[in-house]
C-alpha positions as CSV (number, residue, x, y, z in Angstrom):
1,M,-0.1,-19.7,-22.7
2,K,-1.0,-21.7,-19.7
3,K,-3.7,-20.3,-17.1
4,M,-3.2,-20.2,-13.2
5,S,-5.3,-22.5,-11.2
6,K,-8.3,-21.2,-9.8
7,K,-6.6,-22.4,-6.3
8,V,-3.4,-20.3,-7.1
9,V,-5.4,-17.2,-8.0
10,D,-7.6,-17.5,-4.7
11,K,-4.6,-17.8,-2.7
12,I,-3.3,-14.5,-4.4
13,K,-6.5,-12.7,-3.9
14,D,-6.6,-13.6,-0.2
15,T,-3.4,-12.2,0.1
16,L,-4.0,-9.0,-1.6
17,I,-7.0,-8.6,0.4
18,N,-5.0,-9.1,3.6
19,Q,-2.5,-6.6,2.4
20,K,-5.4,-4.0,1.4
21,R,-6.9,-4.3,4.9
22,E,-3.6,-3.7,6.6
23,L,-2.8,-0.5,4.5
24,Q,-6.5,0.8,5.2
25,T,-5.9,0.6,9.0
26,K,-2.4,2.0,8.7
27,S,-2.0,5.3,10.0
28,Y,1.1,7.6,10.8
29,N,1.2,10.1,13.5
30,N,0.4,13.2,12.0
31,D,0.3,15.1,15.7
32,I,4.1,16.0,15.5
33,D,5.7,18.0,18.4
34,I,8.1,20.5,16.9
35,D,8.0,22.8,20.0
36,G,11.3,23.3,21.8
37,D,14.8,23.9,20.4
38,E,16.2,23.8,17.0
39,T,16.9,20.2,17.2
40,D,13.1,19.3,17.9
41,E,11.8,21.2,15.1
42,I,14.4,19.5,12.5
43,Q,13.3,16.3,14.0
44,G,9.5,16.9,13.7
45,K,9.9,18.2,10.2
46,L,12.0,14.9,9.4
47,I,9.4,12.6,10.7
48,A,6.8,14.7,8.8
49,I,8.7,14.1,5.5
50,V,9.3,10.2,6.3
51,N,5.4,9.9,7.1
52,S,4.5,11.7,4.0
53,K,6.6,9.5,1.9
54,L,5.6,6.2,3.6
55,S,1.8,7.4,3.2
56,L,2.5,8.1,-0.4
57,R,4.0,4.6,-1.1
58,D,1.0,3.2,0.7
59,K,-1.5,5.1,-1.5
60,E,0.4,3.7,-4.7
61,K,0.5,0.3,-3.1
62,L,-3.0,0.3,-2.5
63,Q,-3.9,1.3,-6.0
64,S,-1.7,-1.5,-7.2
65,I,-3.7,-3.9,-5.0
66,E,-7.0,-2.5,-6.4
67,N,-5.9,-3.1,-9.8
68,A,-4.9,-6.6,-9.4
69,L,-8.2,-7.4,-7.6
70,K,-9.9,-5.9,-10.6
71,K,-7.9,-8.0,-13.1
72,I,-9.0,-11.2,-10.9
73,E,-12.4,-10.2,-11.0
74,D,-12.2,-9.6,-14.7
75,K,-10.6,-12.9,-15.2
76,T,-7.4,-10.9,-16.7
77,F,-4.9,-11.7,-14.2
78,G,-1.9,-13.1,-15.0
79,I,-2.0,-11.9,-18.6
80,C,0.8,-10.0,-20.0
81,E,-0.7,-6.4,-20.6
82,E,2.0,-5.7,-23.3
């Protein structure tokens, strides 16, 4: 099995760290105004659902990034787990 060069692994690590920073600084507007008529209430609930799904997706992505960074640190990155 061919190992990745240190240069390639370092580039991947830098990319992962940048993605991690972006995800950690991202915020979703949780202050949703649902006052008003029925349309405003429905729209507010839809926005809340979308924000929740985006937040969950970002948490899962952040966990994947953390796992990859740990593998880089352990020098097991790029090795098939199966």
